[in-house]
KOLTI-356578 format. One record per residue (C-alpha): residue number from 1; residue in three letters; x, y, z. Coordinates in steps of 0.2 Angstrom, whole numbers, always signed. Layout:
<drenses>
DRENSE   k   r    px    py    pz
DRENSE NUM ALA     X     Y     Z
...
</drenses>
This chain:
<drenses>
DRENSE   k   r    px    py    pz
DRENSE   1 MET    +0    +0    +0
DRENSE   2 PRO    +8   +17    -5
DRENSE   3 PHE   +11   +30    +9
DRENSE   4 SER    -2   +44   +10
DRENSE   5 LYS    +3   +61    +5
DRENSE   6 GLU   +11   +70   +19
DRENSE   7 PRO   +14   +88   +23
DRENSE   8 THR   +30   +95   +18
DRENSE   9 TYR   +43   +94   +31
DRENSE  10 THR   +52  +111   +35
DRENSE  11 HIS   +70  +109   +43
DRENSE  12 GLY   +73  +120   +58
DRENSE  13 SER   +55  +117   +65
DRENSE  14 ALA   +53  +116   +84
DRENSE  15 PRO   +48   +99   +90
DRENSE  16 ARG   +29   +99   +95
DRENSE  17 THR   +20   +89  +107
DRENSE  18 ALA    +1   +84  +108
DRENSE  19 VAL   -11   +74  +119
DRENSE  20 LEU   -25   +65  +109
DRENSE  21 PHE   -39   +61  +121
DRENSE  22 CYS   -50   +47  +114
DRENSE  23 ASN   -67   +42  +118
DRENSE  24 LEU   -79   +29  +111
DRENSE  25 GLY   -90   +39   +99
DRENSE  26 THR  -108   +44   +96
DRENSE  27 PRO  -120   +45   +82
DRENSE  28 ASP  -121   +62   +74
DRENSE  29 ALA  -139   +64   +77
DRENSE  30 PRO  -153   +54   +87
DRENSE  31 THR  -160   +47   +71
DRENSE  32 PRO  -161   +29   +64
DRENSE  33 LYS  -150   +33   +49
DRENSE  34 ALA  -137   +41   +60
DRENSE  35 VAL  -137   +27   +73
DRENSE  36 ARG  -137   +14   +60
DRENSE  37 ARG  -121   +22   +52
DRENSE  38 TYR  -113   +23   +69
DRENSE  39 LEU  -118    +5   +75
DRENSE  40 ALA  -112    -2   +58
DRENSE  41 GLU   -94    +5   +62
DRENSE  42 PHE   -94    +1   +80
DRENSE  43 LEU  -101   -17   +79
DRENSE  44 SER   -90   -21   +64
DRENSE  45 ASP   -74   -19   +75
DRENSE  46 HIS   -67   -37   +79
DRENSE  47 ARG   -61   -30   +96
DRENSE  48 VAL   -79   -27  +101
DRENSE  49 VAL   -87   -43   +94
DRENSE  50 GLU   -76   -58   +93
DRENSE  51 ILE   -88   -70   +84
DRENSE  52 PRO   -81   -77   +68
DRENSE  53 ARG   -82   -63   +55
DRENSE  54 LEU   -93   -71   +42
DRENSE  55 LEU  -106   -77   +54
DRENSE  56 TRP  -106   -60   +63
DRENSE  57 MET  -108   -50   +47
DRENSE  58 ILE  -124   -60   +43
DRENSE  59 ILE  -131   -57   +60
DRENSE  60 LEU  -126   -39   +60
DRENSE  61 HIS  -132   -34   +43
DRENSE  62 GLY  -146   -46   +42
DRENSE  63 ILE  -154   -43   +59
DRENSE  64 ILE  -146   -30   +71
DRENSE  65 LEU  -145   -16   +59
DRENSE  66 ARG  -162   -18   +53
DRENSE  67 PHE  -171   -17   +69
DRENSE  68 ARG  -160   -10   +82
DRENSE  69 PRO  -156    +8   +75
DRENSE  70 ALA  -174   +14   +77
DRENSE  71 LYS  -175    +8   +96
DRENSE  72 SER  -158   +15   +99
DRENSE  73 ALA  -162   +32   +91
DRENSE  74 ALA  -176   +34  +103
DRENSE  75 LYS  -165   +31  +118
DRENSE  76 TYR  -152   +44  +111
DRENSE  77 ALA  -166   +56  +108
DRENSE  78 SER  -171   +55  +127
DRENSE  79 ILE  -154   +61  +132
DRENSE  80 TRP  -149   +72  +117
DRENSE  81 THR  -146   +91  +121
DRENSE  82 PRO  -149  +106  +111
DRENSE  83 GLU  -130  +107  +108
DRENSE  84 GLY  -129   +88  +103
DRENSE  85 SER  -123   +72  +111
DRENSE  86 PRO  -118   +73  +129
DRENSE  87 LEU  -103   +62  +126
DRENSE  88 LYS   -96   +73  +113
DRENSE  89 LEU  -100   +89  +123
DRENSE  90 TRP   -91   +82  +138
DRENSE  91 THR   -76   +75  +129
DRENSE  92 GLU   -73   +92  +120
DRENSE  93 ARG   -75  +101  +136
DRENSE  94 GLN   -63   +90  +145
DRENSE  95 SER   -50   +92  +131
DRENSE  96 LYS   -52  +111  +132
DRENSE  97 LEU   -50  +111  +151
DRENSE  98 LEU   -34  +100  +150
DRENSE  99 GLN   -27  +112  +137
DRENSE 100 GLY   -30  +127  +148
DRENSE 101 TRP   -22  +118  +163
DRENSE 102 LEU    -7  +113  +153
DRENSE 103 GLY    -5  +131  +147
DRENSE 104 GLN    -6  +137  +165
DRENSE 105 ARG   +10  +126  +169
DRENSE 106 ASN   +18  +134  +153
DRENSE 107 HIS   +18  +117  +144
DRENSE 108 GLN   +18  +120  +125
DRENSE 109 VAL    +7  +105  +122
DRENSE 110 LYS    -8  +104  +110
DRENSE 111 VAL   -23   +95  +116
DRENSE 112 ARG   -36   +87  +104
DRENSE 113 TRP   -50   +75  +106
DRENSE 114 ALA   -56   +61   +95
DRENSE 115 MET   -69   +47   +94
DRENSE 116 ARG   -65   +29   +90
DRENSE 117 TYR   -81   +27   +80
DRENSE 118 GLY   -91   +41   +71
DRENSE 119 SER   -86   +59   +67
DRENSE 120 THR   -70   +67   +73
DRENSE 121 SER   -61   +51   +70
DRENSE 122 ILE   -44   +47   +77
DRENSE 123 ALA   -36   +46   +59
DRENSE 124 SER   -43   +64   +55
DRENSE 125 GLN   -36   +71   +71
DRENSE 126 LEU   -19   +63   +68
DRENSE 127 ASP   -19   +70   +51
DRENSE 128 ALA   -22   +87   +58
DRENSE 129 LEU    -8   +86   +71
DRENSE 130 LYS    +4   +80   +58
DRENSE 131 ALA    +0   +94   +47
DRENSE 132 GLU    +3  +106   +62
DRENSE 133 GLY   +20   +99   +64
DRENSE 134 VAL   +17   +89   +79
DRENSE 135 THR   +31   +76   +82
DRENSE 136 ARG   +26   +68   +98
DRENSE 137 ILE    +9   +62  +103
DRENSE 138 LEU    +2   +55  +119
DRENSE 139 ILE   -13   +44  +116
DRENSE 140 VAL   -25   +45  +132
DRENSE 141 PRO   -40   +34  +131
DRENSE 142 ALA   -55   +40  +141
DRENSE 143 TYR   -57   +23  +148
DRENSE 144 PRO   -48   +21  +166
DRENSE 145 GLN   -49    +2  +165
DRENSE 146 TYR   -40    -7  +151
DRENSE 147 SER   -50   -18  +140
DRENSE 148 GLY   -46   -26  +123
DRENSE 149 THR   -64   -20  +118
DRENSE 150 THR   -60    -2  +121
DRENSE 151 THR   -42    +3  +125
DRENSE 152 ALA   -34    -9  +113
DRENSE 153 SER   -46    -4   +99
DRENSE 154 VAL   -41   +14  +101
DRENSE 155 PHE   -23    +9   +99
DRENSE 156 ASP   -28    -1   +83
DRENSE 157 ALA   -35   +15   +75
DRENSE 158 VAL   -18   +23   +78
DRENSE 159 TYR    -8    +9   +71
DRENSE 160 ALA   -19    +8   +56
DRENSE 161 TRP   -16   +27   +53
DRENSE 162 ALA    +3   +24   +55
DRENSE 163 LYS    +4   +11   +42
DRENSE 164 ASN    +1   +24   +29
DRENSE 165 CYS   +14   +36   +35
DRENSE 166 ARG   +32   +38   +31
DRENSE 167 ALA   +38   +50   +44
DRENSE 168 LEU   +29   +44   +60
DRENSE 169 PRO   +27   +55   +76
DRENSE 170 GLU   +34   +47   +92
DRENSE 171 PHE   +19   +39  +101
DRENSE 172 ARG   +16   +35  +119
DRENSE 173 PHE    +0   +26  +125
DRENSE 174 VAL    -8   +26  +142
DRENSE 175 ASN   -15    +9  +145
DRENSE 176 HIS   -25   +12  +161
DRENSE 177 TYR   -26   +23  +176
DRENSE 178 HIS   -39   +13  +186
DRENSE 179 ASP   -29   +15  +202
DRENSE 180 ASN   -22   +32  +199
DRENSE 181 PRO   -24   +41  +216
DRENSE 182 ALA   -30   +57  +208
DRENSE 183 TYR   -43   +48  +198
DRENSE 184 ILE   -49   +39  +214
DRENSE 185 PHE   -49   +55  +223
DRENSE 186 ALA   -60   +63  +210
DRENSE 187 LEU   -72   +49  +211
DRENSE 188 ALA   -73   +50  +229
DRENSE 189 ALA   -75   +69  +229
DRENSE 190 SER   -90   +68  +217
DRENSE 191 VAL   -98   +55  +229
DRENSE 192 ARG   -95   +66  +244
DRENSE 193 ARG  -102   +81  +236
DRENSE 194 HIS  -118   +71  +232
DRENSE 195 TRP  -119   +64  +250
DRENSE 196 MET  -117   +81  +258
DRENSE 197 LYS  -132   +88  +248
DRENSE 198 GLU  -143   +72  +248
DRENSE 199 GLY  -137   +62  +263
DRENSE 200 ARG  -131   +44  +262
DRENSE 201 PRO  -139   +29  +254
DRENSE 202 ASP  -142   +11  +261
DRENSE 203 GLN  -131    +5  +247
DRENSE 204 LEU  -119   +12  +234
DRENSE 205 VAL  -119    +3  +218
DRENSE 206 MET  -103    +5  +207
DRENSE 207 SER  -109    +0  +189
DRENSE 208 PHE   -96    -4  +176
DRENSE 209 HIS   -99    -7  +157
DRENSE 210 GLY  -100   -26  +155
DRENSE 211 VAL   -89   -37  +143
DRENSE 212 PRO   -91   -55  +139
DRENSE 213 GLU   -85   -67  +153
DRENSE 214 ARG   -74   -76  +141
DRENSE 215 THR   -63   -61  +139
DRENSE 216 LEU   -58   -63  +157
DRENSE 217 HIS   -53   -81  +154
DRENSE 218 LEU   -43   -76  +139
DRENSE 219 GLY   -32   -64  +149
DRENSE 220 ASP   -41   -47  +148
DRENSE 221 PRO   -37   -37  +164
DRENSE 222 TYR   -53   -27  +164
DRENSE 223 HIS   -63   -37  +177
DRENSE 224 CYS   -49   -36  +189
DRENSE 225 GLU   -46   -17  +186
DRENSE 226 CYS   -64   -13  +189
DRENSE 227 PHE   -64   -22  +206
DRENSE 228 LYS   -48   -13  +211
DRENSE 229 THR   -56    +4  +206
DRENSE 230 ALA   -71    -1  +217
DRENSE 231 ARG   -60    -7  +231
DRENSE 232 LEU   -50    +9  +231
DRENSE 233 LEU   -65   +20  +230
DRENSE 234 ALA   -73   +11  +244
DRENSE 235 GLN   -58   +13  +255
DRENSE 236 GLU   -57   +32  +251
DRENSE 237 LEU   -75   +33  +256
DRENSE 238 GLY   -73   +23  +272
DRENSE 239 LEU   -86   +10  +266
DRENSE 240 GLY   -87    -8  +272
DRENSE 241 LYS   -89   -23  +261
DRENSE 242 ASP  -108   -23  +265
DRENSE 243 GLN  -111    -5  +260
DRENSE 244 TYR  -107    -6  +242
DRENSE 245 LYS  -109   -18  +227
DRENSE 246 VAL  -100   -19  +210
DRENSE 247 THR  -110   -23  +195
DRENSE 248 PHE  -109   -24  +176
DRENSE 249 GLN  -121   -16  +164
DRENSE 250 SER  -125   -15  +145
DRENSE 251 ARG  -126   -34  +141
DRENSE 252 LEU  -127   -38  +122
DRENSE 253 GLY  -133   -55  +116
DRENSE 254 ARG  -136   -72  +124
DRENSE 255 ALA  -118   -76  +130
DRENSE 256 LYS  -113   -75  +148
DRENSE 257 TRP  -106   -58  +152
DRENSE 258 LEU   -97   -52  +168
DRENSE 259 GLU  -108   -53  +183
DRENSE 260 PRO  -117   -48  +193
DRENSE 261 TYR  -128   -38  +181
DRENSE 262 THR  -133   -21  +186
DRENSE 263 GLU  -152   -21  +183
DRENSE 264 PRO  -156   -38  +190
DRENSE 265 THR  -145   -33  +206
DRENSE 266 LEU  -156   -17  +208
DRENSE 267 ILE  -172   -27  +206
DRENSE 268 ALA  -166   -39  +219
DRENSE 269 MET  -162   -25  +231
DRENSE 270 GLY  -178   -17  +229
DRENSE 271 GLN  -187   -33  +232
DRENSE 272 ALA  -177   -36  +248
DRENSE 273 GLY  -182   -20  +255
DRENSE 274 VAL  -167    -9  +252
DRENSE 275 GLY  -174    +9  +253
DRENSE 276 ARG  -162   +20  +244
DRENSE 277 VAL  -148   +16  +232
DRENSE 278 ASP  -135   +28  +224
DRENSE 279 VAL  -127   +22  +208
DRENSE 280 ILE  -111   +28  +201
DRENSE 281 CYS  -102   +23  +185
DRENSE 282 PRO   -84   +24  +188
DRENSE 283 GLY   -78   +17  +171
DRENSE 284 PHE   -87   +31  +162
DRENSE 285 THR   -78   +48  +163
DRENSE 286 SER   -92   +57  +153
DRENSE 287 ASP  -110   +55  +154
DRENSE 288 CYS  -118   +46  +139
DRENSE 289 LEU  -132   +35  +134
DRENSE 290 GLU  -126   +21  +145
DRENSE 291 THR  -127   +32  +161
DRENSE 292 LEU  -140   +44  +157
DRENSE 293 GLU  -153   +32  +149
DRENSE 294 GLU  -148   +15  +154
DRENSE 295 ILE  -144   +19  +172
DRENSE 296 ASN  -154   +35  +176
DRENSE 297 MET  -169   +30  +167
DRENSE 298 GLU  -171   +11  +164
DRENSE 299 ALA  -162    +5  +180
DRENSE 300 ARG  -170   +18  +191
DRENSE 301 GLU  -187   +12  +185
DRENSE 302 ALA  -183    -6  +188
DRENSE 303 PHE  -177    -3  +206
DRENSE 304 LEU  -192    +8  +210
DRENSE 305 HIS  -205    -4  +202
DRENSE 306 ALA  -197   -18  +212
DRENSE 307 GLY  -201   -10  +228
DRENSE 308 GLY  -186    +2  +231
DRENSE 309 LYS  -190   +19  +238
DRENSE 310 VAL  -177   +31  +232
DRENSE 311 PHE  -164   +30  +218
DRENSE 312 HIS  -150   +43  +215
DRENSE 313 TYR  -138   +43  +200
DRENSE 314 ILE  -121   +51  +204
DRENSE 315 PRO  -116   +59  +188
DRENSE 316 CYS   -99   +55  +179
DRENSE 317 LEU   -84   +65  +182
DRENSE 318 ASN   -87   +76  +167
DRENSE 319 ASP   -79   +93  +170
DRENSE 320 ASP   -76   +91  +188
DRENSE 321 PRO   -59  +100  +193
DRENSE 322 GLU   -53   +85  +202
DRENSE 323 TRP   -55   +75  +187
DRENSE 324 ILE   -46   +87  +175
DRENSE 325 THR   -32   +87  +188
DRENSE 326 ALA   -31   +68  +187
DRENSE 327 LEU   -31   +69  +168
DRENSE 328 LEU   -17   +82  +169
DRENSE 329 ASN    -7   +71  +181
DRENSE 330 VAL    -9   +56  +170
DRENSE 331 SER    -4   +66  +155
DRENSE 332 LEU   +11   +74  +163
DRENSE 333 GLN   +17   +57  +170
DRENSE 334 HIS   +17   +49  +153
DRENSE 335 MET   +25   +64  +144
DRENSE 336 ALA   +40   +63  +156
DRENSE 337 GLY   +56   +66  +147
DRENSE 338 TRP   +48   +75  +133
DRENSE 339 HIS   +54   +94  +134
DRENSE 340 THR   +37  +103  +133
DRENSE 341 GLN   +42  +119  +141
DRENSE 342 ASP   +60  +124  +136
DRENSE 343 LEU   +58  +124  +117
DRENSE 344 PRO   +74  +128  +106
DRENSE 345 ALA   +78  +146  +104
DRENSE 346 PRO   +73  +154   +87
DRENSE 347 GLU   +92  +157   +83
DRENSE 348 GLU   +96  +138   +86
DRENSE 349 LEU   +82  +133   +75
DRENSE 350 LEU   +88  +144   +61
DRENSE 351 ALA  +105  +137   +63
DRENSE 352 GLN   +98  +120   +61
DRENSE 353 ARG   +89  +125   +45
DRENSE 354 HIS  +104  +133   +37
DRENSE 355 ALA  +114  +117   +41
DRENSE 356 ALA  +101  +106   +33
DRENSE 357 LEU   +99  +117   +17
DRENSE 358 ALA  +118  +117   +16
DRENSE 359 LEU  +118   +98   +15
DRENSE 360 GLY  +105   +98    +1
DRENSE 361 ALA   +88   +99    +9
DRENSE 362 LYS   +74  +107    -1
DRENSE 363 GLN   +64  +114   +13
</drenses>
């Protein structure tokens, strides 16, 4: 495969550093057509669905993409804002805040955001950064817990883009930050703020996105990292083992997924006489369909219908200052050794350019 056309390199340019903050993605609109386009890309990723390719394509295009888009579009419409998708809005805001906080520390780092699926793709943002002369890029997934279905897929998109480039930027990748003290502190701070306003629940439920159980047995660390996050958060909040539960949501298909499942757990709690539950989703750093509709609407209704009295959803970290601090700390930690403050002086760059031109360089 030939290399793609690349921007002209100019000798004597200062090395530039960027952070690319990557989230999952979202349809462009809450319509069946837009959702179908998004789901087709998302569910075609072999990292997301590991069923044999031919069989899965028959199921996906013959069944799922015929019936699911309309149902999913209605769900998206229930959480859509006048400005668009909540996931997109929060991801964009987080990247802008990170850019501002890096600037306050005098770091000459450009921050961009991208989506693994849908618009504002990883490839398009890498193209833009390369055109701007960026030579070092830190890839930061929005997923605190590593999973082959999410984190590794982000890396796949970067590798796919890189295959068509001749002069590659230097890449670094953040695999996870599920036990980062600043991230745990940010989660705990959000819970404490909620409890100061609303009082404490009978049970705190920590709901993580589910994945097929077989991924655990094949070596994916996601299950263990979710439980470690939960344990550290409980310790930070001073909770005993009988005061919180870890569950997994968003099951797809008939295969066994990581258990216990969120909604059945909440139904059982309501039936058992648990009066109030608070639910937090530590694996999501931005509120989205899975938190705003699946948890705050569907799970809420299920718990209350089963006999529960009070249901509180604790929002994702979104633009909490503690979370942006954690994101800053993670980024700085992984950029260690990259000189992002003391850039070469103009006269030094000019001397480098003259030397390159004297050796026969064209630019």
